[in-house]
C-alpha positions, 0 to 999 in steps of 0.5 A: 857615655852620659845620660844626656848622650844616651837620651839623644841617641835613643831619640835619634833612633840609634839605640832601639834594642840595647837594653842594658844601656836603656835600663841603666838610663831609666833606673840607674841600677845595675841589676836591671841591666842584666838581660835576665830580668827580661827573661824572668818577666817574660816567664811570669807573663807566660806562666802566671804566678810562679815559684822561684824554682818554677821560674828557674825551670822556665829559664832552662836552669837546673836550680835556683842560682844566686843571680836569679835570687838577686834578680827576683829581689831587685824586680820586687824592690822595683815593683816589677813583680809582687808576692802572692803571699806577701805576709809570708815572705819566707813561705815554701809556697811563695810565688811571684806574679807580674805587676802592671809596672812589670808589664809596662817594663816588659813591653818597653823593653821588648818593643820590636825595632823599626 
């Protein structure tokens, strides 16, 4: 489906909760198409600053997975989350928090359907 066709369907109310298509249209990046990004943002919204292991725990995972690592990197690169210790990116004490951009994205992605 072309971006123009998708925009038309969104405008007509046909696509209201299809996060993967809407996210692809808005960001053009496949990593953010995964619903995991919504779950990560929600965990950070509910829990405040969290380490990757605490994010994994909030998502019901036993360990930090490669997919979670990739998702955190993608969210960092897009400015949806930020490090609490940006001067020490590899610190064992590193935590992540939701940015204003991330809050807006989460509000848009989880907007209830009419």
